[in-house]
Residue, then its C-alpha position, 0 to 999 in steps of 0.5 A: m845586465t853585465r857579463g856576470g849576470r848582475e844588473k848594472e848599478t845606475e845613478i838611481a840606486e837607492r839606500r836607506c838613511l840610518v837616521t831618518g829611515e827614508v829611502q832615497p837615491k844614494a847620490g844624496l847619502i854618504r856610505f860608512v863602514l866599520g873599520p879596525e877596532g870598531m872605528v867608523a870609516p867614511d867611504l866617500a868613494e864607495k869602494l871600501p869592503g864590509r857592510g855599508f850603512w848610509l846617512t843623508a849628506d846633511r850636517a844636522i843628520i850626521e851630528r844626530a847619528v853621532a850624538k845618539g850613537l846610531f852607528s852601532r845600529g847600522a854596523k850591527a856591532p859596537a861602532k865609534p865615529p872619529e872625532g870631528l866626523v862632520d868636519l872630516l867629511e866636509a874637508g874630504l868632499a871639498r878635496r874630492v870636488v877640487d880634484l875632480v875639477s882639476l882633472g876636468r881642467k887637465s882634460g879640457r873639460a873645465v874652464a875658469g874666468f868670467e869670459k871663458v865661462k860666458d863663452w861656454l854658456a853661449a855655446g851650450k857646452v856647460k853641464v856644471l856651473l861652479q861659482a865661489s861662495d864668497g864671490s860677489e853676488r852681483g858678478k855671479g848673477k851675470l851668468w846663468t844656469p842652462e836648462g838641464a845643467r846644475w849650479f853649485g856654490c859650495l866652494t870658496a874662491s881659494e878652494l876653486g882656485l886650487a883646481f886651476g893652479r890660481d890663488h882664487v877663482i870665482h867662476s868655473a864651468l864643466s862640460r858634459g861627461g863622467i867628470a861632471d857627473k861625479v862633481i854633481r854627486d860630490a858637490g851636492r853632498l858638500n852642499g848638504l854639509r855646508g848648509q847650502s842649496a844646490v839650486r840658485a833661485g831664479k837661475e834654473 
């Protein structure tokens, strides 16, 4: 309980998807609110005021909500999504993941490069293994995902490079901590929009 007497929200908080009606952990959904002039506003940071409604972080599901005009039902008022909503969400989530990894780098909780990542894996320091979607599968296959850690391949080499001030990065890793937990949340959502699995077959 918090000092105000409210139960502290945890990562297992659940919400209902506006399209499927399924209740699931909110880490796998995206929050929206009704903005000025009836325009739907994505709330990736989950901090905007107003009545929130939620959609599963899946390209097909969000496109269905747009096509069928379901946002008005969630907002309980006339609601219009912005043009290219899914692409806006994808770009926003990619930027969030890059920014988080960059913060990890600056705090010493993220490294890049095959040898550095391999050393961290051997030392048991890795919570998140990030590998570029357009990197060599043979090269990526030489690294492994430790038990209890997560692997993501949702960023391109150039996107991952932005987090480390380089032209491109294929392999990177984050150690345990709050930043890694936020990367897991947002990278998982980005996977859904880019149609990628969060788990690499045979590596977990």
